[in-house]
N, CA, C and O atoms as a printed pandas DataFrame, in Angstrom:
     atom_number atom_name residue_name chain_id  residue_number  x_coord  y_coord  z_coord
0              1         N          MET        A               1    3.444  -12.895    6.188
1              2        CA          MET        A               1    3.889  -14.193    5.778
2              3         C          MET        A               1    4.970  -14.619    6.755
3              4         O          MET        A               1    5.859  -13.834    7.086
4              5         N          THR        A               2    4.899  -15.837    7.208
5              6        CA          THR        A               2    5.930  -16.363    8.088
6              7         C          THR        A               2    6.504  -17.622    7.473
7              8         O          THR        A               2    5.797  -18.376    6.804
8              9         N          VAL        A               3    7.779  -17.847    7.698
9             10        CA          VAL        A               3    8.457  -19.025    7.172
10            11         C          VAL        A               3    8.932  -19.835    8.349
11            12         O          VAL        A               3    9.497  -19.290    9.297
12            13         N          SER        A               4    8.703  -21.170    8.297
13            14        CA          SER        A               4    9.128  -22.031    9.389
14            15         C          SER        A               4   10.633  -22.265    9.325
15            16         O          SER        A               4   11.340  -21.542    8.624
16            17         N          ASN        A               5   11.117  -23.237   10.028
17            18        CA          ASN        A               5   12.522  -23.571   10.151
18            19         C          ASN        A               5   13.228  -23.550    8.789
19            20         O          ASN        A               5   12.771  -24.211    7.857
20            21         N          PRO        A               6   14.347  -22.794    8.655
21            22        CA          PRO        A               6   15.005  -22.694    7.350
22            23         C          PRO        A               6   15.659  -23.987    6.877
23            24         O          PRO        A               6   15.892  -24.137    5.678
24            25         N          THR        A               7   15.965  -24.928    7.771
25            26        CA          THR        A               7   16.593  -26.178    7.342
26            27         C          THR        A               7   15.565  -27.217    6.915
27            28         O          THR        A               7   15.912  -28.171    6.218
28            29         N          ALA        A               8   14.322  -27.053    7.312
29            30        CA          ALA        A               8   13.256  -27.980    6.939
30            31         C          ALA        A               8   12.631  -27.497    5.637
31            32         O          ALA        A               8   12.926  -26.390    5.187
32            33         N          PRO        A               9   11.776  -28.307    5.028
33            34        CA          PRO        A               9   11.065  -27.831    3.842
34            35         C          PRO        A               9   10.303  -26.550    4.174
35            36         O          PRO        A               9    9.803  -26.382    5.286
36            37         N          VAL        A              10   10.224  -25.668    3.212
37            38        CA          VAL        A              10    9.622  -24.364    3.426
38            39         C          VAL        A              10    8.111  -24.494    3.589
39            40         O          VAL        A              10    7.435  -25.124    2.776
40            41         N          THR        A              11    7.595  -23.884    4.656
41            42        CA          THR        A              11    6.167  -23.826    4.898
42            43         C          THR        A              11    5.784  -22.370    5.031
43            44         O          THR        A              11    6.320  -21.661    5.883
44            45         N          LEU        A              12    4.877  -21.920    4.211
45            46        CA          LEU        A              12    4.450  -20.529    4.243
46            47         C          LEU        A              12    3.077  -20.418    4.869
47            48         O          LEU        A              12    2.201  -21.244    4.613
48            49         N          THR        A              13    2.888  -19.402    5.686
49            50        CA          THR        A              13    1.595  -19.092    6.258
50            51         C          THR        A              13    1.268  -17.662    5.882
51            52         O          THR        A              13    1.999  -16.744    6.250
52            53         N          LEU        A              14    0.185  -17.460    5.156
53            54        CA          LEU        A              14   -0.207  -16.123    4.757
54            55         C          LEU        A              14   -0.999  -15.473    5.875
55            56         O          LEU        A              14   -1.895  -16.089    6.451
56            57         N          ASP        A              15   -0.665  -14.224    6.180
57            58        CA          ASP        A              15   -1.357  -13.511    7.237
58            59         C          ASP        A              15   -2.764  -13.110    6.825
59            60         O          ASP        A              15   -3.678  -13.135    7.649
60            61         N          ALA        A              16   -2.952  -12.744    5.578
61            62        CA          ALA        A              16   -4.265  -12.334    5.093
62            63         C          ALA        A              16   -4.806  -13.409    4.160
63            64         O          ALA        A              16   -4.054  -13.968    3.361
64            65         N          PRO        A              17   -6.095  -13.706    4.251
65            66        CA          PRO        A              17   -6.659  -14.710    3.342
66            67         C          PRO        A              17   -6.666  -14.187    1.910
67            68         O          PRO        A              17   -6.804  -12.989    1.667
68            69         N          LEU        A              18   -6.517  -15.103    0.985
69            70        CA          LEU        A              18   -6.554  -14.730   -0.423
70            71         C          LEU        A              18   -7.978  -14.374   -0.806
71            72         O          LEU        A              18   -8.923  -15.058   -0.412
72            73         N          ARG        A              19   -8.133  -13.305   -1.573
73            74        CA          ARG        A              19   -9.460  -12.908   -2.014
74            75         C          ARG        A              19   -9.779  -13.609   -3.327
75            76         O          ARG        A              19   -8.914  -13.803   -4.180
76            77         N          ALA        A              20  -11.015  -13.972   -3.459
77            78        CA          ALA        A              20  -11.449  -14.579   -4.712
78            79         C          ALA        A              20  -11.428  -13.522   -5.800
79            80         O          ALA        A              20  -11.672  -12.343   -5.545
80            81         N          ARG        A              21  -11.136  -13.955   -7.008
81            82        CA          ARG        A              21  -11.133  -13.004   -8.124
82            83         C          ARG        A              21  -12.552  -12.520   -8.369
83            84         O          ARG        A              21  -13.512  -13.290   -8.360
84            85         N          SER        A              22  -12.644  -11.243   -8.583
85            86        CA          SER        A              22  -13.943  -10.686   -8.924
86            87         C          SER        A              22  -13.824   -9.994  -10.276
87            88         O          SER        A              22  -12.731   -9.846  -10.822
88            89         N          SER        A              23  -14.954   -9.578  -10.796
89            90        CA          SER        A              23  -14.934   -8.918  -12.089
90            91         C          SER        A              23  -14.541   -7.450  -11.970
91            92         O          SER        A              23  -14.389   -6.770  -12.985
92            93         N          VAL        A              24  -14.372   -6.949  -10.740
93            94        CA          VAL        A              24  -14.019   -5.551  -10.524
94            95         C          VAL        A              24  -12.509   -5.403  -10.604
95            96         O          VAL        A              24  -11.775   -6.074   -9.878
96            97         N          SER        A              25  -12.055   -4.543  -11.466
97            98        CA          SER        A              25  -10.634   -4.264  -11.598
98            99         C          SER        A              25  -10.164   -3.495  -10.375
99           100         O          SER        A              25  -10.903   -2.652   -9.866
100          101         N          PRO        A              26   -8.931   -3.766   -9.878
101          102        CA          PRO        A              26   -8.429   -3.001   -8.744
102          103         C          PRO        A              26   -8.343   -1.504   -9.060
103          104         O          PRO        A              26   -8.386   -0.673   -8.152
104          105         N          LEU        A              27   -8.223   -1.164  -10.340
105          106        CA          LEU        A              27   -8.156    0.246  -10.706
106          107         C          LEU        A              27   -9.496    0.944  -10.545
107          108         O          LEU        A              27   -9.542    2.159  -10.352
108          109         N          SER        A              28  -10.594    0.184  -10.621
109          110        CA          SER        A              28  -11.906    0.803  -10.502
110          111         C          SER        A              28  -12.550    0.516   -9.149
111          112         O          SER        A              28  -13.697    0.904   -8.927
112          113         N          ASP        A              29  -11.845   -0.151   -8.243
113          114        CA          ASP        A              29  -12.371   -0.430   -6.912
114          115         C          ASP        A              29  -12.433    0.878   -6.132
115          116         O          ASP        A              29  -11.392    1.472   -5.848
116          117         N          PRO        A              30  -13.636    1.339   -5.779
117          118        CA          PRO        A              30  -13.744    2.644   -5.123
118          119         C          PRO        A              30  -13.147    2.682   -3.725
119          120         O          PRO        A              30  -12.778    3.754   -3.245
120          121         N          THR        A              31  -13.044    1.546   -3.068
121          122        CA          THR        A              31  -12.514    1.550   -1.706
122          123         C          THR        A              31  -11.004    1.361   -1.663
123          124         O          THR        A              31  -10.387    1.603   -0.627
124          125         N          ALA        A              32  -10.398    0.932   -2.766
125          126        CA          ALA        A              32   -8.951    0.693   -2.776
126          127         C          ALA        A              32   -8.183    1.980   -2.501
127          128         O          ALA        A              32   -7.225    1.982   -1.728
128          129         N          ARG        A              33   -8.599    3.071   -3.132
129          130        CA          ARG        A              33   -7.930    4.359   -2.932
130          131         C          ARG        A              33   -8.083    4.824   -1.486
131          132         O          ARG        A              33   -7.129    5.312   -0.880
132          133         N          GLN        A              34   -9.285    4.669   -0.942
133          134        CA          GLN        A              34   -9.535    5.073    0.439
134          135         C          GLN        A              34   -8.705    4.252    1.414
135          136         O          GLN        A              34   -8.181    4.784    2.393
136          137         N          ARG        A              35   -8.584    2.948    1.144
137          138        CA          ARG        A              35   -7.774    2.087    2.027
138          139         C          ARG        A              35   -6.317    2.506    1.999
139          140         O          ARG        A              35   -5.666    2.566    3.042
140          141         N          LEU        A              36   -5.798    2.798    0.811
141          142        CA          LEU        A              36   -4.398    3.216    0.700
142          143         C          LEU        A              36   -4.155    4.545    1.412
143          144         O          LEU        A              36   -3.133    4.714    2.077
144          145         N          LEU        A              37   -5.085    5.484    1.277
145          146        CA          LEU        A              37   -4.920    6.771    1.948
146          147         C          LEU        A              37   -5.031    6.624    3.466
147          148         O          LEU        A              37   -4.329    7.312    4.207
148          149         N          LEU        A              38   -5.904    5.737    3.929
149          150        CA          LEU        A              38   -6.012    5.480    5.366
150          151         C          LEU        A              38   -4.741    4.828    5.889
151          152         O          LEU        A              38   -4.258    5.169    6.968
152          153         N          GLN        A              39   -4.199    3.885    5.118
153          154        CA          GLN        A              39   -2.941    3.239    5.505
154          155         C          GLN        A              39   -1.811    4.265    5.553
155          156         O          GLN        A              39   -0.972    4.215    6.452
156          157         N          ALA        A              40   -1.781    5.186    4.604
157          158        CA          ALA        A              40   -0.754    6.232    4.594
158          159         C          ALA        A              40   -0.883    7.126    5.826
159          160         O          ALA        A              40    0.122    7.481    6.443
160          161         N          ALA        A              41   -2.105    7.487    6.184
161          162        CA          ALA        A              41   -2.314    8.320    7.372
162          163         C          ALA        A              41   -1.876    7.598    8.642
163          164         O          ALA        A              41   -1.279    8.202    9.533
164          165         N          THR        A              42   -2.174    6.304    8.718
165          166        CA          THR        A              42   -1.756    5.510    9.872
166          167         C          THR        A              42   -0.235    5.431    9.957
167          168         O          THR        A              42    0.342    5.564   11.036
168          169         N          LEU        A              43    0.404    5.216    8.819
169          170        CA          LEU        A              43    1.868    5.151    8.798
170          171         C          LEU        A              43    2.500    6.495    9.153
171          172         O          LEU        A              43    3.533    6.535    9.820
172          173         N          ASN        A              44    1.890    7.588    8.715
173          174        CA          ASN        A              44    2.402    8.910    9.073
174          175         C          ASN        A              44    2.329    9.125   10.585
175          176         O          ASN        A              44    3.244    9.693   11.181
176          177         N          GLU        A              45    1.244    8.671   11.197
177          178        CA          GLU        A              45    1.116    8.787   12.655
178          179         C          GLU        A              45    2.160    7.921   13.359
179          180         O          GLU        A              45    2.763    8.351   14.342
180          181         N          GLN        A              46    2.375    6.703   12.856
181          182        CA          GLN        A              46    3.409    5.828   13.431
182          183         C          GLN        A              46    4.784    6.467   13.292
183          184         O          GLN        A              46    5.611    6.363   14.199
184          185         N          ALA        A              47    5.034    7.123   12.174
185          186        CA          ALA        A              47    6.313    7.801   11.950
186          187         C          ALA        A              47    6.485    8.944   12.934
187          188         O          ALA        A              47    7.573    9.148   13.473
188          189         N          ARG        A              48    5.413    9.690   13.169
189          190        CA          ARG        A              48    5.480   10.797   14.122
190          191         C          ARG        A              48    5.798   10.306   15.526
191          192         O          ARG        A              48    6.631   10.887   16.222
192          193         N          VAL        A              49    5.130    9.233   15.938
193          194        CA          VAL        A              49    5.357    8.663   17.269
194          195         C          VAL        A              49    6.785    8.134   17.385
195          196         O          VAL        A              49    7.447    8.350   18.399
196          197         N          ALA        A              50    7.253    7.452   16.364
197          198        CA          ALA        A              50    8.621    6.910   16.382
198          199         C          ALA        A              50    9.649    8.035   16.439
199          200         O          ALA        A              50   10.634    7.936   17.170
200          201         N          ALA        A              51    9.428    9.103   15.674
201          202        CA          ALA        A              51   10.367   10.224   15.674
202          203         C          ALA        A              51   10.371   10.922   17.031
203          204         O          ALA        A              51   11.426   11.323   17.524
204          205         N          THR        A              52    9.200   11.066   17.630
205          206        CA          THR        A              52    9.114   11.680   18.954
206          207         C          THR        A              52    9.855   10.840   19.982
207          208         O          THR        A              52   10.458   11.371   20.914
208          209         N          GLY        A              53    9.803    9.520   19.803
209          210        CA          GLY        A              53   10.502    8.614   20.710
210          211         C          GLY        A              53   11.988    8.474   20.404
211          212         O          GLY        A              53   12.701    7.779   21.127
212          213         N          GLY        A              54   12.461    9.115   19.355
213          214        CA          GLY        A              54   13.879    9.080   19.016
214          215         C          GLY        A              54   14.286    7.972   18.066
215          216         O          GLY        A              54   15.467    7.839   17.748
216          217         N          ASP        A              55   13.336    7.178   17.607
217          218        CA          ASP        A              55   13.647    6.080   16.675
218          219         C          ASP        A              55   13.519    6.603   15.246
219          220         O          ASP        A              55   12.489    6.420   14.596
220          221         N          LEU        A              56   14.569    7.248   14.770
221          222        CA          LEU        A              56   14.521    7.893   13.462
222          223         C          LEU        A              56   14.492    6.898   12.314
223          224         O          LEU        A              56   13.890    7.174   11.276
224          225         N          GLU        A              57   15.131    5.746   12.479
225          226        CA          GLU        A              57   15.137    4.748   11.402
226          227         C          GLU        A              57   13.735    4.208   11.155
227          228         O          GLU        A              57   13.303    4.095   10.007
228          229         N          THR        A              58   13.024    3.875   12.227
229          230        CA          THR        A              58   11.657    3.381   12.085
230          231         C          THR        A              58   10.763    4.466   11.507
231          232         O          THR        A              58    9.898    4.189   10.677
232          233         N          SER        A              59   10.972    5.700   11.948
233          234        CA          SER        A              59   10.200    6.822   11.438
234          235         C          SER        A              59   10.425    6.999    9.942
235          236         O          SER        A              59    9.472    7.192    9.187
236          237         N          ALA        A              60   11.663    6.934    9.518
237          238        CA          ALA        A              60   11.985    7.108    8.099
238          239         C          ALA        A              60   11.374    6.000    7.254
239          240         O          ALA        A              60   10.857    6.262    6.168
240          241         N          ARG        A              61   11.430    4.763    7.741
241          242        CA          ARG        A              61   10.833    3.653    6.993
242          243         C          ARG        A              61    9.323    3.818    6.864
243          244         O          ARG        A              61    8.756    3.564    5.801
244          245         N          ALA        A              62    8.673    4.243    7.941
245          246        CA          ALA        A              62    7.223    4.443    7.902
246          247         C          ALA        A              62    6.862    5.553    6.921
247          248         O          ALA        A              62    5.859    5.452    6.213
248          249         N          ILE        A              63    7.666    6.607    6.872
249          250        CA          ILE        A              63    7.409    7.701    5.932
250          251         C          ILE        A              63    7.536    7.213    4.495
251          252         O          ILE        A              63    6.720    7.569    3.645
252          253         N          LEU        A              64    8.550    6.404    4.218
253          254        CA          LEU        A              64    8.728    5.892    2.854
254          255         C          LEU        A              64    7.567    5.000    2.428
255          256         O          LEU        A              64    7.108    5.079    1.288
256          257         N          VAL        A              65    7.095    4.157    3.334
257          258        CA          VAL        A              65    5.961    3.288    3.003
258          259         C          VAL        A              65    4.701    4.127    2.817
259          260         O          VAL        A              65    3.895    3.842    1.932
260          261         N          ALA        A              66    4.523    5.164    3.648
261          262        CA          ALA        A              66    3.359    6.038    3.519
262          263         C          ALA        A              66    3.385    6.767    2.172
263          264         O          ALA        A              66    2.351    6.895    1.517
264          265         N          LEU        A              67    4.547    7.236    1.764
265          266        CA          LEU        A              67    4.661    7.897    0.463
266          267         C          LEU        A              67    4.335    6.941   -0.676
267          268         O          LEU        A              67    3.729    7.340   -1.670
268          269         N          ASP        A              68    4.735    5.681   -0.535
269          270        CA          ASP        A              68    4.416    4.684   -1.553
270          271         C          ASP        A              68    2.904    4.459   -1.618
271          272         O          ASP        A              68    2.340    4.333   -2.705
272          273         N          CYS        A              69    2.253    4.408   -0.457
273          274        CA          CYS        A              69    0.791    4.246   -0.426
274          275         C          CYS        A              69    0.110    5.421   -1.114
275          276         O          CYS        A              69   -0.833    5.232   -1.882
276          277         N          GLU        A              70    0.586    6.634   -0.841
277          278        CA          GLU        A              70    0.009    7.814   -1.473
278          279         C          GLU        A              70    0.223    7.795   -2.981
279          280         O          GLU        A              70   -0.659    8.190   -3.745
280          281         N          ARG        A              71    1.403    7.333   -3.410
281          282        CA          ARG        A              71    1.691    7.247   -4.847
282          283         C          ARG        A              71    0.750    6.251   -5.520
283          284         O          ARG        A              71    0.198    6.525   -6.586
284          285         N          ARG        A              72    0.576    5.091   -4.882
285          286        CA          ARG        A              72   -0.313    4.081   -5.462
286          287         C          ARG        A              72   -1.765    4.545   -5.470
287          288         O          ARG        A              72   -2.502    4.248   -6.410
288          289         N          ALA        A              73   -2.185    5.273   -4.432
289          290        CA          ALA        A              73   -3.557    5.785   -4.375
290          291         C          ALA        A              73   -3.788    6.798   -5.487
291          292         O          ALA        A              73   -4.881    6.865   -6.049
292          293         N          GLY        A              74   -2.776    7.580   -5.804
293          294        CA          GLY        A              74   -2.905    8.570   -6.871
294          295         C          GLY        A              74   -3.079    7.942   -8.233
295          296         O          GLY        A              74   -3.639    8.572   -9.130
296          297         N          GLY        A              75   -2.619    6.729   -8.412
297          298        CA          GLY        A              75   -2.733    6.043   -9.696
298          299         C          GLY        A              75   -4.028    5.288   -9.871
299          300         O          GLY        A              75   -4.293    4.755  -10.949
300          301         N          LEU        A              76   -4.849    5.230   -8.820
301          302        CA          LEU        A              76   -6.119    4.502   -8.915
302          303         C          LEU        A              76   -7.227    5.417   -9.406
303          304         O          LEU        A              76   -7.132    6.641   -9.312
304          305         N          GLY        A              77   -8.254    4.818   -9.921
305          306        CA          GLY        A              77   -9.392    5.591  -10.401
306          307         C          GLY        A              77   -9.379    5.684  -11.918
307          308         O          GLY        A              77   -8.539    5.094  -12.596
308          309         N          LEU        A              78  -10.314    6.427  -12.412
309          310        CA          LEU        A              78  -10.427    6.566  -13.855
310          311         C          LEU        A              78   -9.288    7.408  -14.402
311          312         O          LEU        A              78   -8.900    8.415  -13.810
312          313         N          GLN        A              79   -8.777    6.994  -15.504
313          314        CA          GLN        A              79   -7.690    7.706  -16.161
314          315         C          GLN        A              79   -8.253    8.332  -17.425
315          316         O          GLN        A              79   -8.499    7.634  -18.409
316          317         N          VAL        A              80   -8.458    9.636  -17.408
317          318        CA          VAL        A              80   -9.065   10.303  -18.547
318          319         C          VAL        A              80   -8.036   10.970  -19.449
319          320         O          VAL        A              80   -8.395   11.490  -20.506
320          321         N          LEU        A              81   -6.797   10.968  -19.065
321          322        CA          LEU        A              81   -5.776   11.633  -19.874
322          323         C          LEU        A              81   -5.635   10.998  -21.251
323          324         O          LEU        A              81   -5.283   11.679  -22.214
324          325         N          GLN        A              82   -5.906    9.703  -21.354
325          326        CA          GLN        A              82   -5.789    9.044  -22.646
326          327         C          GLN        A              82   -6.887    9.497  -23.615
327          328         O          GLN        A              82   -6.763    9.299  -24.823
328          329         N          LEU        A              83   -7.947   10.096  -23.102
329          330        CA          LEU        A              83   -9.054   10.524  -23.940
330          331         C          LEU        A              83   -8.825   11.895  -24.543
331          332         O          LEU        A              83   -9.487   12.257  -25.516
332          333         N          ILE        A              84   -7.917   12.652  -23.995
333          334        CA          ILE        A              84   -7.660   14.001  -24.484
334          335         C          ILE        A              84   -6.736   13.906  -25.689
335          336         O          ILE        A              84   -5.632   13.369  -25.601
336          337         N          LYS        A              85   -7.194   14.424  -26.794
337          338        CA          LYS        A              85   -6.396   14.362  -28.022
338          339         C          LYS        A              85   -5.802   15.738  -28.315
339          340         O          LYS        A              85   -6.492   16.750  -28.190
340          341         N          PRO        A              86   -4.538   15.780  -28.699
341          342        CA          PRO        A              86   -3.948   17.080  -29.028
342          343         C          PRO        A              86   -4.540   17.642  -30.303
343          344         O          PRO        A              86   -4.946   16.892  -31.191
344          345         N          ARG        A              87   -4.591   18.956  -30.394
345          346        CA          ARG        A              87   -5.097   19.607  -31.613
346          347         C          ARG        A              87   -4.006   19.609  -32.669
347          348         O          ARG        A              87   -2.828   19.774  -32.351
348          349         N          PRO        A              88   -4.398   19.426  -33.932
349          350        CA          PRO        A              88   -3.396   19.425  -34.989
350          351         C          PRO        A              88   -2.800   20.797  -35.251
351          352         O          PRO        A              88   -1.939   20.940  -36.120
């Protein structure tokens, strides 16, 4: 997202096109988890390159974003824990 001149009226430009709503929930989208894990792997590689180059701040930020991607990927998919009932 980019914002034009701050003194003029705000104009926003979205970098990615908006997707039309579909009947598929993001939790059941089979490719969403794969995309997040691929993004995490890419960010980990960027972090490694930045750390090798001595840019520790950029490396640390990339690691944090990669960890967030991994966390979100772990929450996707079917959730069966709600189906397990404790024994009386």
